[in-house]
PyMOL Python script that loads the backbone (N, CA, C, O; Angstrom):
from pymol import cmd

cmd.read_pdbstr("""\
ATOM      1  N   THR A   1       0.841  -1.192   0.000  1.00  0.00           N
ATOM      2  CA  THR A   1       0.000   0.000   0.000  1.00  0.00           C
ATOM      3  C   THR A   1       0.875   1.240   0.000  1.00  0.00           C
ATOM      4  O   THR A   1       2.046   1.192   0.376  1.00  0.00           O
ATOM      5  N   ASN A   2       0.306   2.320  -0.415  1.00  0.00           N
ATOM      6  CA  ASN A   2       1.012   3.593  -0.426  1.00  0.00           C
ATOM      7  C   ASN A   2       0.538   4.405   0.767  1.00  0.00           C
ATOM      8  O   ASN A   2      -0.583   4.914   0.769  1.00  0.00           O
ATOM      9  N   PRO A   3       1.386   4.530   1.783  1.00  0.00           N
ATOM     10  CA  PRO A   3       0.941   5.213   3.002  1.00  0.00           C
ATOM     11  C   PRO A   3       0.813   6.724   2.834  1.00  0.00           C
ATOM     12  O   PRO A   3       1.538   7.357   2.067  1.00  0.00           O
ATOM     13  N   TRP A   4      -0.131   7.268   3.577  1.00  0.00           N
ATOM     14  CA  TRP A   4      -0.277   8.710   3.723  1.00  0.00           C
ATOM     15  C   TRP A   4       0.318   9.103   5.066  1.00  0.00           C
ATOM     16  O   TRP A   4       0.117   8.407   6.061  1.00  0.00           O
ATOM     17  N   TYR A   5       1.037  10.196   5.103  1.00  0.00           N
ATOM     18  CA  TYR A   5       1.513  10.778   6.357  1.00  0.00           C
ATOM     19  C   TYR A   5       0.745  12.072   6.526  1.00  0.00           C
ATOM     20  O   TYR A   5       0.866  12.991   5.716  1.00  0.00           O
ATOM     21  N   ILE A   6      -0.051  12.136   7.593  1.00  0.00           N
ATOM     22  CA  ILE A   6      -0.997  13.239   7.800  1.00  0.00           C
ATOM     23  C   ILE A   6      -0.624  13.995   9.066  1.00  0.00           C
ATOM     24  O   ILE A   6      -0.384  13.400  10.117  1.00  0.00           O
ATOM     25  N   TYR A   7      -0.579  15.323   8.946  1.00  0.00           N
ATOM     26  CA  TYR A   7      -0.235  16.182  10.084  1.00  0.00           C
ATOM     27  C   TYR A   7      -1.308  17.250  10.252  1.00  0.00           C
ATOM     28  O   TYR A   7      -1.719  17.893   9.287  1.00  0.00           O
ATOM     29  N   LYS A   8      -1.753  17.427  11.486  1.00  0.00           N
ATOM     30  CA  LYS A   8      -2.654  18.528  11.852  1.00  0.00           C
ATOM     31  C   LYS A   8      -1.773  19.656  12.392  1.00  0.00           C
ATOM     32  O   LYS A   8      -0.981  19.446  13.311  1.00  0.00           O
ATOM     33  N   LEU A   9      -1.914  20.832  11.828  1.00  0.00           N
ATOM     34  CA  LEU A   9      -1.089  21.975  12.198  1.00  0.00           C
ATOM     35  C   LEU A   9      -1.865  22.947  13.085  1.00  0.00           C
ATOM     36  O   LEU A   9      -3.096  22.970  13.055  1.00  0.00           O
ATOM     37  N   PRO A  10      -1.148  23.748  13.873  1.00  0.00           N
ATOM     38  CA  PRO A  10      -1.822  24.745  14.710  1.00  0.00           C
ATOM     39  C   PRO A  10      -2.168  26.027  13.947  1.00  0.00           C
ATOM     40  O   PRO A  10      -2.534  27.033  14.556  1.00  0.00           O
ATOM     41  N   PHE A  11      -2.054  25.992  12.620  1.00  0.00           N
ATOM     42  CA  PHE A  11      -2.366  27.154  11.778  1.00  0.00           C
ATOM     43  C   PHE A  11      -2.834  26.648  10.412  1.00  0.00           C
ATOM     44  O   PHE A  11      -2.664  25.474  10.084  1.00  0.00           O
ATOM     45  N   ASP A  12      -3.414  27.535   9.633  1.00  0.00           N
ATOM     46  CA  ASP A  12      -3.932  27.195   8.317  1.00  0.00           C
ATOM     47  C   ASP A  12      -2.777  26.974   7.334  1.00  0.00           C
ATOM     48  O   ASP A  12      -1.788  27.707   7.365  1.00  0.00           O
ATOM     49  N   THR A  13      -2.897  25.981   6.475  1.00  0.00           N
ATOM     50  CA  THR A  13      -1.840  25.680   5.515  1.00  0.00           C
ATOM     51  C   THR A  13      -1.641  26.791   4.487  1.00  0.00           C
ATOM     52  O   THR A  13      -0.623  26.812   3.795  1.00  0.00           O
ATOM     53  N   GLY A  14      -2.600  27.716   4.376  1.00  0.00           N
ATOM     54  CA  GLY A  14      -2.438  28.865   3.483  1.00  0.00           C
ATOM     55  C   GLY A  14      -1.296  29.780   3.897  1.00  0.00           C
ATOM     56  O   GLY A  14      -0.858  30.620   3.112  1.00  0.00           O
ATOM     57  N   LEU A  15      -0.813  29.625   5.115  1.00  0.00           N
ATOM     58  CA  LEU A  15       0.312  30.428   5.611  1.00  0.00           C
ATOM     59  C   LEU A  15       1.669  29.808   5.286  1.00  0.00           C
ATOM     60  O   LEU A  15       2.705  30.390   5.608  1.00  0.00           O
ATOM     61  N   ILE A  16       1.674  28.633   4.652  1.00  0.00           N
ATOM     62  CA  ILE A  16       2.932  27.931   4.375  1.00  0.00           C
ATOM     63  C   ILE A  16       3.595  28.489   3.112  1.00  0.00           C
ATOM     64  O   ILE A  16       2.972  28.595   2.055  1.00  0.00           O
ATOM     65  N   ALA A  17       4.867  28.839   3.252  1.00  0.00           N
ATOM     66  CA  ALA A  17       5.676  29.255   2.103  1.00  0.00           C
ATOM     67  C   ALA A  17       6.482  28.077   1.575  1.00  0.00           C
ATOM     68  O   ALA A  17       6.556  27.857   0.366  1.00  0.00           O
ATOM     69  N   LYS A  18       7.089  27.319   2.489  1.00  0.00           N
ATOM     70  CA  LYS A  18       7.889  26.147   2.128  1.00  0.00           C
ATOM     71  C   LYS A  18       7.635  25.039   3.134  1.00  0.00           C
ATOM     72  O   LYS A  18       7.388  25.291   4.314  1.00  0.00           O
ATOM     73  N   VAL A  19       7.699  23.817   2.647  1.00  0.00           N
ATOM     74  CA  VAL A  19       7.554  22.670   3.545  1.00  0.00           C
ATOM     75  C   VAL A  19       8.452  21.546   3.043  1.00  0.00           C
ATOM     76  O   VAL A  19       8.635  21.361   1.840  1.00  0.00           O
ATOM     77  N   ARG A  20       9.003  20.809   3.988  1.00  0.00           N
ATOM     78  CA  ARG A  20       9.807  19.625   3.669  1.00  0.00           C
ATOM     79  C   ARG A  20       9.343  18.476   4.552  1.00  0.00           C
ATOM     80  O   ARG A  20       9.271  18.600   5.774  1.00  0.00           O
ATOM     81  N   PHE A  21       9.034  17.364   3.914  1.00  0.00           N
ATOM     82  CA  PHE A  21       8.741  16.119   4.619  1.00  0.00           C
ATOM     83  C   PHE A  21       9.923  15.207   4.330  1.00  0.00           C
ATOM     84  O   PHE A  21      10.204  14.902   3.171  1.00  0.00           O
ATOM     85  N   LEU A  22      10.613  14.773   5.371  1.00  0.00           N
ATOM     86  CA  LEU A  22      11.871  14.041   5.224  1.00  0.00           C
ATOM     87  C   LEU A  22      11.794  12.671   5.876  1.00  0.00           C
ATOM     88  O   LEU A  22      11.237  12.519   6.964  1.00  0.00           O
ATOM     89  N   ILE A  23      12.356  11.679   5.204  1.00  0.00           N
ATOM     90  CA  ILE A  23      12.546  10.360   5.786  1.00  0.00           C
ATOM     91  C   ILE A  23      14.013   9.992   5.637  1.00  0.00           C
ATOM     92  O   ILE A  23      14.575  10.032   4.543  1.00  0.00           O
ATOM     93  N   LYS A  24      14.616   9.635   6.756  1.00  0.00           N
ATOM     94  CA  LYS A  24      16.038   9.329   6.795  1.00  0.00           C
ATOM     95  C   LYS A  24      16.236   7.955   7.425  1.00  0.00           C
ATOM     96  O   LYS A  24      15.505   7.555   8.332  1.00  0.00           O
ATOM     97  N   GLN A  25      17.229   7.254   6.930  1.00  0.00           N
ATOM     98  CA  GLN A  25      17.684   6.020   7.558  1.00  0.00           C
ATOM     99  C   GLN A  25      19.173   6.151   7.836  1.00  0.00           C
ATOM    100  O   GLN A  25      19.800   7.134   7.444  1.00  0.00           O
ATOM    101  N   LYS A  26      19.726   5.174   8.502  1.00  0.00           N
ATOM    102  CA  LYS A  26      21.124   5.226   8.919  1.00  0.00           C
ATOM    103  C   LYS A  26      22.055   5.563   7.754  1.00  0.00           C
ATOM    104  O   LYS A  26      23.044   6.272   7.935  1.00  0.00           O
ATOM    105  N   ASP A  27      21.744   5.063   6.577  1.00  0.00           N
ATOM    106  CA  ASP A  27      22.604   5.279   5.421  1.00  0.00           C
ATOM    107  C   ASP A  27      22.275   6.553   4.644  1.00  0.00           C
ATOM    108  O   ASP A  27      22.763   6.725   3.527  1.00  0.00           O
ATOM    109  N   GLY A  28      21.460   7.447   5.204  1.00  0.00           N
ATOM    110  CA  GLY A  28      21.247   8.754   4.585  1.00  0.00           C
ATOM    111  C   GLY A  28      19.786   9.128   4.380  1.00  0.00           C
ATOM    112  O   GLY A  28      18.873   8.365   4.696  1.00  0.00           O
ATOM    113  N   LEU A  29      19.595  10.342   3.833  1.00  0.00           N
ATOM    114  CA  LEU A  29      18.259  10.852   3.529  1.00  0.00           C
ATOM    115  C   LEU A  29      17.695  10.064   2.361  1.00  0.00           C
ATOM    116  O   LEU A  29      18.326   9.982   1.306  1.00  0.00           O
ATOM    117  N   LYS A  30      16.524   9.487   2.533  1.00  0.00           N
ATOM    118  CA  LYS A  30      15.917   8.628   1.514  1.00  0.00           C
ATOM    119  C   LYS A  30      14.807   9.316   0.734  1.00  0.00           C
ATOM    120  O   LYS A  30      14.684   9.127  -0.476  1.00  0.00           O
ATOM    121  N   ILE A  31      13.993  10.121   1.432  1.00  0.00           N
ATOM    122  CA  ILE A  31      12.836  10.749   0.791  1.00  0.00           C
ATOM    123  C   ILE A  31      12.752  12.202   1.236  1.00  0.00           C
ATOM    124  O   ILE A  31      12.868  12.518   2.420  1.00  0.00           O
ATOM    125  N   LYS A  32      12.547  13.074   0.259  1.00  0.00           N
ATOM    126  CA  LYS A  32      12.376  14.500   0.536  1.00  0.00           C
ATOM    127  C   LYS A  32      11.220  14.996  -0.328  1.00  0.00           C
ATOM    128  O   LYS A  32      11.318  15.047  -1.554  1.00  0.00           O
ATOM    129  N   LYS A  33      10.130  15.358   0.334  1.00  0.00           N
ATOM    130  CA  LYS A  33       8.947  15.877  -0.356  1.00  0.00           C
ATOM    131  C   LYS A  33       8.827  17.373  -0.057  1.00  0.00           C
ATOM    132  O   LYS A  33       9.249  17.836   1.003  1.00  0.00           O
ATOM    133  N   THR A  34       8.252  18.116  -0.990  1.00  0.00           N
ATOM    134  CA  THR A  34       8.089  19.561  -0.835  1.00  0.00           C
ATOM    135  C   THR A  34       6.609  19.935  -0.881  1.00  0.00           C
ATOM    136  O   THR A  34       5.736  19.071  -0.955  1.00  0.00           O
ATOM    137  N   GLU A  35       6.349  21.229  -0.837  1.00  0.00           N
ATOM    138  CA  GLU A  35       4.975  21.722  -0.911  1.00  0.00           C
ATOM    139  C   GLU A  35       4.293  21.278  -2.206  1.00  0.00           C
ATOM    140  O   GLU A  35       3.069  21.150  -2.246  1.00  0.00           O
ATOM    141  N   LYS A  36       5.067  21.043  -3.257  1.00  0.00           N
ATOM    142  CA  LYS A  36       4.488  20.581  -4.524  1.00  0.00           C
ATOM    143  C   LYS A  36       3.926  19.165  -4.409  1.00  0.00           C
ATOM    144  O   LYS A  36       3.041  18.781  -5.173  1.00  0.00           O
ATOM    145  N   ASP A  37       4.440  18.392  -3.454  1.00  0.00           N
ATOM    146  CA  ASP A  37       3.993  17.011  -3.251  1.00  0.00           C
ATOM    147  C   ASP A  37       2.881  16.899  -2.214  1.00  0.00           C
ATOM    148  O   ASP A  37       2.314  15.823  -2.022  1.00  0.00           O
ATOM    149  N   ALA A  38       2.572  17.993  -1.553  1.00  0.00           N
ATOM    150  CA  ALA A  38       1.641  17.977  -0.423  1.00  0.00           C
ATOM    151  C   ALA A  38       0.202  18.205  -0.856  1.00  0.00           C
ATOM    152  O   ALA A  38      -0.073  18.885  -1.845  1.00  0.00           O
ATOM    153  N   VAL A  39      -0.710  17.616  -0.085  1.00  0.00           N
ATOM    154  CA  VAL A  39      -2.133  17.933  -0.187  1.00  0.00           C
ATOM    155  C   VAL A  39      -2.434  18.763   1.060  1.00  0.00           C
ATOM    156  O   VAL A  39      -2.315  18.271   2.182  1.00  0.00           O
ATOM    157  N   MET A  40      -2.826  20.027   0.860  1.00  0.00           N
ATOM    158  CA  MET A  40      -3.053  20.930   1.985  1.00  0.00           C
ATOM    159  C   MET A  40      -4.487  21.434   1.962  1.00  0.00           C
ATOM    160  O   MET A  40      -4.993  21.894   0.938  1.00  0.00           O
ATOM    161  N   GLU A  41      -5.130  21.332   3.130  1.00  0.00           N
ATOM    162  CA  GLU A  41      -6.510  21.800   3.270  1.00  0.00           C
ATOM    163  C   GLU A  41      -6.748  22.190   4.713  1.00  0.00           C
ATOM    164  O   GLU A  41      -6.541  21.385   5.621  1.00  0.00           O
ATOM    165  N   GLY A  42      -7.183  23.427   4.929  1.00  0.00           N
ATOM    166  CA  GLY A  42      -7.409  23.894   6.298  1.00  0.00           C
ATOM    167  C   GLY A  42      -6.121  23.839   7.086  1.00  0.00           C
ATOM    168  O   GLY A  42      -5.122  24.441   6.691  1.00  0.00           O
ATOM    169  N   ASN A  43      -6.134  23.125   8.193  1.00  0.00           N
ATOM    170  CA  ASN A  43      -4.916  22.995   8.999  1.00  0.00           C
ATOM    171  C   ASN A  43      -4.291  21.597   8.867  1.00  0.00           C
ATOM    172  O   ASN A  43      -3.519  21.169   9.726  1.00  0.00           O
ATOM    173  N   THR A  44      -4.639  20.892   7.775  1.00  0.00           N
ATOM    174  CA  THR A  44      -4.117  19.547   7.556  1.00  0.00           C
ATOM    175  C   THR A  44      -3.198  19.518   6.343  1.00  0.00           C
ATOM    176  O   THR A  44      -3.506  20.087   5.296  1.00  0.00           O
ATOM    177  N   ILE A  45      -2.062  18.845   6.505  1.00  0.00           N
ATOM    178  CA  ILE A  45      -1.133  18.640   5.392  1.00  0.00           C
ATOM    179  C   ILE A  45      -0.859  17.143   5.293  1.00  0.00           C
ATOM    180  O   ILE A  45      -0.630  16.474   6.300  1.00  0.00           O
ATOM    181  N   LYS A  46      -0.886  16.626   4.055  1.00  0.00           N
ATOM    182  CA  LYS A  46      -0.715  15.189   3.833  1.00  0.00           C
ATOM    183  C   LYS A  46       0.328  14.953   2.745  1.00  0.00           C
ATOM    184  O   LYS A  46       0.429  15.702   1.774  1.00  0.00           O
ATOM    185  N   PHE A  47       1.095  13.887   2.943  1.00  0.00           N
ATOM    186  CA  PHE A  47       2.056  13.435   1.943  1.00  0.00           C
ATOM    187  C   PHE A  47       1.818  11.956   1.698  1.00  0.00           C
ATOM    188  O   PHE A  47       1.593  11.194   2.639  1.00  0.00           O
ATOM    189  N   ARG A  48       1.866  11.550   0.445  1.00  0.00           N
ATOM    190  CA  ARG A  48       1.692  10.131   0.108  1.00  0.00           C
ATOM    191  C   ARG A  48       2.974   9.623  -0.532  1.00  0.00           C
ATOM    192  O   ARG A  48       3.545  10.273  -1.408  1.00  0.00           O
ATOM    193  N   LEU A  49       3.414   8.467  -0.089  1.00  0.00           N
ATOM    194  CA  LEU A  49       4.592   7.850  -0.677  1.00  0.00           C
ATOM    195  C   LEU A  49       4.185   6.974  -1.857  1.00  0.00           C
ATOM    196  O   LEU A  49       3.188   6.254  -1.798  1.00  0.00           O
ATOM    197  N   SER A  50       4.964   7.045  -2.917  1.00  0.00           N
ATOM    198  CA  SER A  50       4.740   6.185  -4.081  1.00  0.00           C
ATOM    199  C   SER A  50       5.414   4.836  -3.852  1.00  0.00           C
ATOM    200  O   SER A  50       6.155   4.660  -2.885  1.00  0.00           O
ATOM    201  N   GLN A  51       5.156   3.902  -4.736  1.00  0.00           N
ATOM    202  CA  GLN A  51       5.848   2.619  -4.654  1.00  0.00           C
ATOM    203  C   GLN A  51       7.354   2.818  -4.798  1.00  0.00           C
ATOM    204  O   GLN A  51       8.145   2.181  -4.102  1.00  0.00           O
ATOM    205  N   GLU A  52       7.740   3.708  -5.709  1.00  0.00           N
ATOM    206  CA  GLU A  52       9.164   3.980  -5.908  1.00  0.00           C
ATOM    207  C   GLU A  52       9.793   4.546  -4.638  1.00  0.00           C
ATOM    208  O   GLU A  52      10.923   4.198  -4.297  1.00  0.00           O
ATOM    209  N   ASP A  53       9.066   5.417  -3.938  1.00  0.00           N
ATOM    210  CA  ASP A  53       9.557   5.943  -2.653  1.00  0.00           C
ATOM    211  C   ASP A  53       9.786   4.801  -1.678  1.00  0.00           C
ATOM    212  O   ASP A  53      10.828   4.733  -1.025  1.00  0.00           O
ATOM    213  N   GLY A  54       8.818   3.908  -1.581  1.00  0.00           N
ATOM    214  CA  GLY A  54       8.914   2.784  -0.661  1.00  0.00           C
ATOM    215  C   GLY A  54      10.106   1.887  -0.957  1.00  0.00           C
ATOM    216  O   GLY A  54      10.730   1.357  -0.038  1.00  0.00           O
ATOM    217  N   PHE A  55      10.424   1.715  -2.236  1.00  0.00           N
ATOM    218  CA  PHE A  55      11.552   0.860  -2.611  1.00  0.00           C
ATOM    219  C   PHE A  55      12.898   1.477  -2.239  1.00  0.00           C
ATOM    220  O   PHE A  55      13.901   0.766  -2.178  1.00  0.00           O
ATOM    221  N   ARG A  56      12.938   2.777  -1.990  1.00  0.00           N
ATOM    222  CA  ARG A  56      14.180   3.424  -1.551  1.00  0.00           C
ATOM    223  C   ARG A  56      14.507   3.123  -0.086  1.00  0.00           C
ATOM    224  O   ARG A  56      15.634   3.335   0.363  1.00  0.00           O
ATOM    225  N   LEU A  57      13.512   2.630   0.649  1.00  0.00           N
ATOM    226  CA  LEU A  57      13.684   2.382   2.079  1.00  0.00           C
ATOM    227  C   LEU A  57      14.124   0.946   2.337  1.00  0.00           C
ATOM    228  O   LEU A  57      13.662   0.013   1.681  1.00  0.00           O
ATOM    229  N   ASN A  58      15.014   0.786   3.292  1.00  0.00           N
ATOM    230  CA  ASN A  58      15.549  -0.520   3.661  1.00  0.00           C
ATOM    231  C   ASN A  58      14.780  -1.042   4.876  1.00  0.00           C
ATOM    232  O   ASN A  58      14.827  -0.447   5.952  1.00  0.00           O
ATOM    233  N   ALA A  59      14.070  -2.165   4.692  1.00  0.00           N
ATOM    234  CA  ALA A  59      13.260  -2.734   5.776  1.00  0.00           C
ATOM    235  C   ALA A  59      14.112  -3.249   6.933  1.00  0.00           C
ATOM    236  O   ALA A  59      13.587  -3.516   8.014  1.00  0.00           O
ATOM    237  N   GLN A  60      15.414  -3.391   6.720  1.00  0.00           N
ATOM    238  CA  GLN A  60      16.313  -3.880   7.770  1.00  0.00           C
ATOM    239  C   GLN A  60      16.766  -2.751   8.707  1.00  0.00           C
ATOM    240  O   GLN A  60      17.341  -3.011   9.764  1.00  0.00           O
ATOM    241  N   LEU A  61      16.508  -1.517   8.319  1.00  0.00           N
ATOM    242  CA  LEU A  61      16.967  -0.365   9.111  1.00  0.00           C
ATOM    243  C   LEU A  61      15.794   0.417   9.687  1.00  0.00           C
ATOM    244  O   LEU A  61      14.760   0.547   9.032  1.00  0.00           O
ATOM    245  N   PRO A  62      15.942   0.942  10.909  1.00  0.00           N
ATOM    246  CA  PRO A  62      14.905   1.844  11.423  1.00  0.00           C
ATOM    247  C   PRO A  62      14.903   3.138  10.602  1.00  0.00           C
ATOM    248  O   PRO A  62      15.893   3.481   9.956  1.00  0.00           O
ATOM    249  N   ALA A  63      13.790   3.835  10.642  1.00  0.00           N
ATOM    250  CA  ALA A  63      13.660   5.082   9.882  1.00  0.00           C
ATOM    251  C   ALA A  63      13.204   6.208  10.804  1.00  0.00           C
ATOM    252  O   ALA A  63      12.632   5.978  11.870  1.00  0.00           O
ATOM    253  N   GLU A  64      13.478   7.436  10.356  1.00  0.00           N
ATOM    254  CA  GLU A  64      13.043   8.638  11.070  1.00  0.00           C
ATOM    255  C   GLU A  64      12.326   9.541  10.074  1.00  0.00           C
ATOM    256  O   GLU A  64      12.702   9.614   8.904  1.00  0.00           O
ATOM    257  N   ARG A  65      11.285  10.230  10.554  1.00  0.00           N
ATOM    258  CA  ARG A  65      10.583  11.189   9.692  1.00  0.00           C
ATOM    259  C   ARG A  65      10.392  12.498  10.449  1.00  0.00           C
ATOM    260  O   ARG A  65      10.289  12.524  11.675  1.00  0.00           O
ATOM    261  N   GLN A  66      10.349  13.584   9.676  1.00  0.00           N
ATOM    262  CA  GLN A  66      10.159  14.901  10.258  1.00  0.00           C
ATOM    263  C   GLN A  66       9.527  15.827   9.219  1.00  0.00           C
ATOM    264  O   GLN A  66       9.793  15.717   8.022  1.00  0.00           O
ATOM    265  N   LEU A  67       8.691  16.734   9.701  1.00  0.00           N
ATOM    266  CA  LEU A  67       8.083  17.768   8.879  1.00  0.00           C
ATOM    267  C   LEU A  67       8.682  19.107   9.281  1.00  0.00           C
ATOM    268  O   LEU A  67       8.723  19.437  10.467  1.00  0.00           O
ATOM    269  N   ARG A  68       9.148  19.883   8.302  1.00  0.00           N
ATOM    270  CA  ARG A  68       9.699  21.222   8.551  1.00  0.00           C
ATOM    271  C   ARG A  68       8.922  22.223   7.711  1.00  0.00           C
ATOM    272  O   ARG A  68       8.626  21.969   6.544  1.00  0.00           O
ATOM    273  N   ILE A  69       8.592  23.373   8.317  1.00  0.00           N
ATOM    274  CA  ILE A  69       7.748  24.366   7.654  1.00  0.00           C
ATOM    275  C   ILE A  69       8.328  25.764   7.839  1.00  0.00           C
ATOM    276  O   ILE A  69       8.818  26.115   8.913  1.00  0.00           O
ATOM    277  N   LYS A  70       8.262  26.559   6.760  1.00  0.00           N
ATOM    278  CA  LYS A  70       8.538  27.998   6.830  1.00  0.00           C
ATOM    279  C   LYS A  70       7.279  28.705   6.366  1.00  0.00           C
ATOM    280  O   LYS A  70       6.758  28.413   5.290  1.00  0.00           O
ATOM    281  N   THR A  71       6.785  29.642   7.181  1.00  0.00           N
ATOM    282  CA  THR A  71       5.562  30.369   6.832  1.00  0.00           C
ATOM    283  C   THR A  71       5.899  31.585   5.969  1.00  0.00           C
ATOM    284  O   THR A  71       7.062  31.966   5.835  1.00  0.00           O
ATOM    285  N   VAL A  72       4.870  32.179   5.395  1.00  0.00           N
ATOM    286  CA  VAL A  72       5.062  33.384   4.578  1.00  0.00           C
ATOM    287  C   VAL A  72       5.606  34.537   5.425  1.00  0.00           C
ATOM    288  O   VAL A  72       6.230  35.453   4.888  1.00  0.00           O
ATOM    289  N   ALA A  73       5.379  34.503   6.740  1.00  0.00           N
ATOM    290  CA  ALA A  73       5.905  35.531   7.647  1.00  0.00           C
ATOM    291  C   ALA A  73       7.358  35.245   8.053  1.00  0.00           C
ATOM    292  O   ALA A  73       7.988  36.050   8.738  1.00  0.00           O
ATOM    293  N   GLY A  74       7.885  34.075   7.616  1.00  0.00           N
ATOM    294  CA  GLY A  74       9.260  33.729   7.945  1.00  0.00           C
ATOM    295  C   GLY A  74       9.426  32.902   9.213  1.00  0.00           C
ATOM    296  O   GLY A  74      10.552  32.588   9.598  1.00  0.00           O
ATOM    297  N   ASP A  75       8.323  32.543   9.868  1.00  0.00           N
ATOM    298  CA  ASP A  75       8.404  31.706  11.065  1.00  0.00           C
ATOM    299  C   ASP A  75       8.736  30.272  10.667  1.00  0.00           C
ATOM    300  O   ASP A  75       8.287  29.783   9.630  1.00  0.00           O
ATOM    301  N   LEU A  76       9.528  29.605  11.508  1.00  0.00           N
ATOM    302  CA  LEU A  76       9.943  28.227  11.248  1.00  0.00           C
ATOM    303  C   LEU A  76       9.323  27.278  12.262  1.00  0.00           C
ATOM    304  O   LEU A  76       9.279  27.574  13.457  1.00  0.00           O
ATOM    305  N   PHE A  77       8.849  26.147  11.784  1.00  0.00           N
ATOM    306  CA  PHE A  77       8.261  25.112  12.631  1.00  0.00           C
ATOM    307  C   PHE A  77       8.820  23.762  12.217  1.00  0.00           C
ATOM    308  O   PHE A  77       9.194  23.565  11.061  1.00  0.00           O
ATOM    309  N   LYS A  78       8.877  22.840  13.156  1.00  0.00           N
ATOM    310  CA  LYS A  78       9.257  21.469  12.842  1.00  0.00           C
ATOM    311  C   LYS A  78       8.572  20.535  13.823  1.00  0.00           C
ATOM    312  O   LYS A  78       8.269  20.911  14.956  1.00  0.00           O
ATOM    313  N   THR A  79       8.334  19.318  13.372  1.00  0.00           N
ATOM    314  CA  THR A  79       7.812  18.298  14.266  1.00  0.00           C
ATOM    315  C   THR A  79       8.992  17.622  14.946  1.00  0.00           C
ATOM    316  O   THR A  79      10.135  17.756  14.509  1.00  0.00           O
ATOM    317  N   LYS A  80       8.706  16.901  16.009  1.00  0.00           N
ATOM    318  CA  LYS A  80       9.765  16.103  16.621  1.00  0.00           C
ATOM    319  C   LYS A  80      10.116  14.992  15.634  1.00  0.00           C
ATOM    320  O   LYS A  80       9.290  14.600  14.810  1.00  0.00           O
ATOM    321  N   VAL A  81      11.338  14.491  15.724  1.00  0.00           N
ATOM    322  CA  VAL A  81      11.744  13.372  14.876  1.00  0.00           C
ATOM    323  C   VAL A  81      11.009  12.129  15.368  1.00  0.00           C
ATOM    324  O   VAL A  81      11.088  11.767  16.542  1.00  0.00           O
ATOM    325  N   ASP A  82      10.301  11.489  14.458  1.00  0.00           N
ATOM    326  CA  ASP A  82       9.494  10.314  14.781  1.00  0.00           C
ATOM    327  C   ASP A  82      10.183   9.078  14.227  1.00  0.00           C
ATOM    328  O   ASP A  82      10.441   8.997  13.026  1.00  0.00           O
ATOM    329  N   ASN A  83      10.483   8.111  15.092  1.00  0.00           N
ATOM    330  CA  ASN A  83      11.091   6.846  14.677  1.00  0.00           C
ATOM    331  C   ASN A  83       9.993   5.862  14.295  1.00  0.00           C
ATOM    332  O   ASN A  83       8.970   5.771  14.974  1.00  0.00           O
ATOM    333  N   PHE A  84      10.209   5.122  13.203  1.00  0.00           N
ATOM    334  CA  PHE A  84       9.219   4.142  12.774  1.00  0.00           C
ATOM    335  C   PHE A  84       9.888   3.013  12.006  1.00  0.00           C
ATOM    336  O   PHE A  84      11.045   3.121  11.601  1.00  0.00           O
ATOM    337  N   SER A  85       9.145   1.927  11.810  1.00  0.00           N
ATOM    338  CA  SER A  85       9.650   0.745  11.102  1.00  0.00           C
ATOM    339  C   SER A  85       9.151   0.739   9.666  1.00  0.00           C
ATOM    340  O   SER A  85       8.123   1.337   9.349  1.00  0.00           O
ATOM    341  N   ILE A  86       9.886   0.062   8.813  1.00  0.00           N
ATOM    342  CA  ILE A  86       9.526  -0.081   7.404  1.00  0.00           C
ATOM    343  C   ILE A  86       9.014  -1.499   7.181  1.00  0.00           C
ATOM    344  O   ILE A  86       9.637  -2.466   7.620  1.00  0.00           O
ATOM    345  N   ASP A  87       7.877  -1.622   6.496  1.00  0.00           N
ATOM    346  CA  ASP A  87       7.378  -2.944   6.130  1.00  0.00           C
ATOM    347  C   ASP A  87       8.168  -3.482   4.958  1.00  0.00           C
ATOM    348  O   ASP A  87       8.530  -2.744   4.042  1.00  0.00           O
ATOM    349  N   LYS A  88       8.431  -4.770   4.998  1.00  0.00           N
ATOM    350  CA  LYS A  88       9.201  -5.436   3.943  1.00  0.00           C
ATOM    351  C   LYS A  88       8.297  -5.728   2.747  1.00  0.00           C
ATOM    352  O   LYS A  88       7.130  -6.084   2.910  1.00  0.00           O
ATOM    353  N   CYS A  89       8.849  -5.574   1.549  1.00  0.00           N
ATOM    354  CA  CYS A  89       8.168  -5.956   0.320  1.00  0.00           C
ATOM    355  C   CYS A  89       8.984  -7.067  -0.323  1.00  0.00           C
ATOM    356  O   CYS A  89      10.211  -6.975  -0.380  1.00  0.00           O
ATOM    357  N   LEU A  90       8.333  -8.101  -0.802  1.00  0.00           N
ATOM    358  CA  LEU A  90       9.050  -9.263  -1.308  1.00  0.00           C
ATOM    359  C   LEU A  90       9.610  -9.099  -2.713  1.00  0.00           C
ATOM    360  O   LEU A  90      10.453  -9.892  -3.133  1.00  0.00           O
ATOM    361  N   ASP A  91       9.158  -8.082  -3.451  1.00  0.00           N
ATOM    362  CA  ASP A  91       9.768  -7.809  -4.750  1.00  0.00           C
ATOM    363  C   ASP A  91       9.813  -6.310  -4.994  1.00  0.00           C
ATOM    364  O   ASP A  91       9.261  -5.533  -4.215  1.00  0.00           O
ATOM    365  N   GLN A  92      10.460  -5.908  -6.059  1.00  0.00           N
ATOM    366  CA  GLN A  92      10.635  -4.491  -6.383  1.00  0.00           C
ATOM    367  C   GLN A  92       9.830  -4.091  -7.621  1.00  0.00           C
ATOM    368  O   GLN A  92      10.115  -3.063  -8.235  1.00  0.00           O
ATOM    369  N   GLU A  93       8.845  -4.881  -7.986  1.00  0.00           N
ATOM    370  CA  GLU A  93       8.049  -4.565  -9.162  1.00  0.00           C
ATOM    371  C   GLU A  93       7.061  -3.443  -8.846  1.00  0.00           C
ATOM    372  O   GLU A  93       6.327  -3.506  -7.860  1.00  0.00           O
ATOM    373  N   VAL A  94       7.055  -2.412  -9.700  1.00  0.00           N
ATOM    374  CA  VAL A  94       6.076  -1.344  -9.564  1.00  0.00           C
ATOM    375  C   VAL A  94       4.805  -1.790 -10.250  1.00  0.00           C
ATOM    376  O   VAL A  94       4.808  -2.106 -11.440  1.00  0.00           O
ATOM    377  N   LEU A  95       3.720  -1.817  -9.500  1.00  0.00           N
ATOM    378  CA  LEU A  95       2.441  -2.287 -10.049  1.00  0.00           C
ATOM    379  C   LEU A  95       1.623  -1.162 -10.633  1.00  0.00           C
ATOM    380  O   LEU A  95       0.522  -1.394 -11.133  1.00  0.00           O
TER     381      LEU A  95
END
""", "prot")
cmd.dss("prot")
cmd.show_as("cartoon", "prot")
cmd.util.cbc("prot")
cmd.orient("prot")
């Protein structure tokens, strides 16, 4: 499946100038999404990983994710770094 990562913000997404959704593993930054990849509505921002994104992740390694935001006023926000596991896929075929 292609997971969605959903964040509720304390402000309206219309105030966002830049956003980065990052996933990192021990061997480096694996996924970097921007405002162009986001679905924003009200105070909710969502990112969906593609199959190709998922194949970049190593199921043998723990992963970390974080959301970073710069508003049009220049204020900076970030979420805490969230540790999570990767589900294993038995093949690399894109369906």
